[in-house]
C-alpha positions in Angstrom: 165.6 192.4 149.2 162.5 194.1 150.7 163.0 192.1 153.9 166.7 193.2 154.1 165.7 196.9 153.4 163.0 196.7 156.1 165.5 195.3 158.6 168.0 198.0 157.8 165.4 200.7 158.2 164.4 199.3 161.6 168.1 199.0 162.7 168.8 202.5 161.6 165.7 203.8 163.4 166.7 201.9 166.6 170.3 203.3 166.3 169.0 206.8 165.8 166.7 206.5 168.7 169.6 205.3 170.9 171.8 208.2 169.8 169.2 210.9 170.6 170.0 212.4 173.9 166.8 213.5 175.6 166.7 216.4 178.0 164.3 218.1 180.3 165.2 221.3 178.5 163.5 220.0 175.3 159.8 220.8 175.6 158.9 217.5 173.9 160.9 215.4 176.3 159.7 217.5 179.3 156.1 216.8 178.2 156.8 213.1 177.8 158.0 213.0 181.4 154.9 214.9 182.6 152.7 212.4 180.8 154.5 209.4 182.2 154.3 210.8 185.8 150.6 211.6 185.2 150.1 207.9 184.2 151.4 206.5 187.5 148.8 204.7 189.6 148.8 204.2 193.4 149.1 200.4 192.7 151.9 200.6 190.1 154.3 197.8 190.9 158.0 198.2 190.8 160.2 196.0 188.7 163.2 196.4 191.0 164.4 198.3 194.1 162.8 198.9 197.5 160.7 202.0 197.0 157.0 202.0 196.3 155.6 204.4 193.6 154.9 207.1 196.2 158.4 206.9 197.7 159.9 207.0 194.2 158.0 210.2 193.4 159.3 211.8 196.6 162.8 210.7 195.8 162.5 212.2 192.3 161.2 215.5 193.8 164.2 215.6 196.1 166.6 215.1 193.2 165.0 217.9 191.3 165.4 220.2 194.3 169.2 220.0 194.0 169.6 222.1 190.8 167.0 224.6 192.3 169.4 224.9 195.3 166.5 223.9 197.7 168.4 220.8 198.8 172.1 220.5 199.5 174.0 217.2 199.4 176.8 216.4 201.8 180.2 216.8 200.2 181.9 213.5 199.3 185.5 212.3 199.2 187.6 212.7 196.1 187.4 209.1 195.0 183.6 209.1 194.9 183.6 212.4 193.1 186.0 211.1 190.5 183.7 208.1 190.0 180.7 210.5 189.6 182.5 212.6 187.0 183.5 209.5 185.0 180.0 208.1 185.3 178.6 211.4 184.0 181.0 211.4 181.0 180.2 207.7 180.3 176.4 208.3 180.3 176.9 211.3 178.0 179.1 209.5 175.5 177.2 206.2 175.4 173.7 207.6 176.3 173.3 204.7 178.8 170.7 204.6 181.4 171.3 204.4 185.1 172.0 200.9 186.4 169.4 199.3 188.7 169.8 199.4 192.5 172.5 202.1 192.5 173.4 203.5 195.9 172.2 207.1 196.6 172.9 209.9 199.0 171.3 209.4 202.5 169.3 212.6 202.1 167.6 211.2 199.0 166.5 207.9 200.5 162.7 207.7 201.1 161.8 204.8 203.3 158.7 206.1 205.0 155.0 206.2 204.1 153.7 209.0 202.0 150.5 210.1 200.3 150.3 209.1 196.6 148.2 212.0 195.4 150.2 214.6 197.3 153.5 213.2 196.0 152.3 213.1 192.4 151.1 216.7 192.6 154.4 217.7 194.3 156.6 216.0 191.7 154.7 217.7 188.9 155.1 221.1 190.6 158.8 220.5 191.4 159.3 219.6 187.7 157.6 222.9 186.7 159.8 224.8 189.2 162.9 223.1 187.7 161.8 224.4 184.3 161.6 228.0 185.7 165.1 227.6 187.2 166.4 226.4 183.9 164.7 229.1 181.8 165.9 231.9 184.1 169.5 230.7 183.8 169.8 229.8 187.5 171.1 226.2 187.3 174.3 225.6 189.5 177.7 225.2 187.9 178.7 222.3 190.2 177.2 219.1 191.5 178.6 217.3 194.6 178.9 214.0 192.7 179.1 215.0 189.0 181.5 217.9 189.3 181.3 220.8 186.8 177.8 221.1 185.2 176.5 223.0 182.2 172.9 223.5 181.4 172.9 220.6 179.0 174.3 218.3 181.7 171.5 219.2 184.1 168.8 218.6 181.4 170.3 215.3 180.3 171.0 213.9 183.8 167.7 215.0 185.3 165.9 213.4 182.3 167.9 210.2 182.7 167.1 210.0 186.4 163.4 210.5 185.9 163.3 208.0 183.0 165.1 205.4 185.1 162.5 205.6 187.9 159.5 205.8 185.6 160.8 202.6 183.9 161.1 201.1 187.3 157.2 201.4 187.5 156.5 200.6 183.8 155.8 204.0 182.5 
């Protein structure tokens, strides 16, 4: 009986953990991401993909510039936009992660050498700038791929993106 009760408690904890939707707008989740970025090392090895850790940090900085309106993505055709909207909804309903090796916008591809320490400092600063954009109510109402966006959508999707890439490098 104790074993069954322990198993149920573990299962319930795992299920609750899966159902919690983390967000960059939650201070605890934001600090978790900062700590994980801070833990990256220059020699952190990737589990998948083509980018090294430095390139990944630059890519993540680029993505955080979009809701700050400091980087604009090229408009896409209606089919890809529909796929993006459905993907956003599916991620929100099922709280899934981002699949590995997904294609991205050309502007967000980083395939050149960069400086690890500069990129880490820049990503942490860009993350802080994102927080200011959120706190001042200046997040955009639209995304080129995901369509209509609310504050909660930005916080959730930006967290998911950073989490995806930090898992790529074991943090």
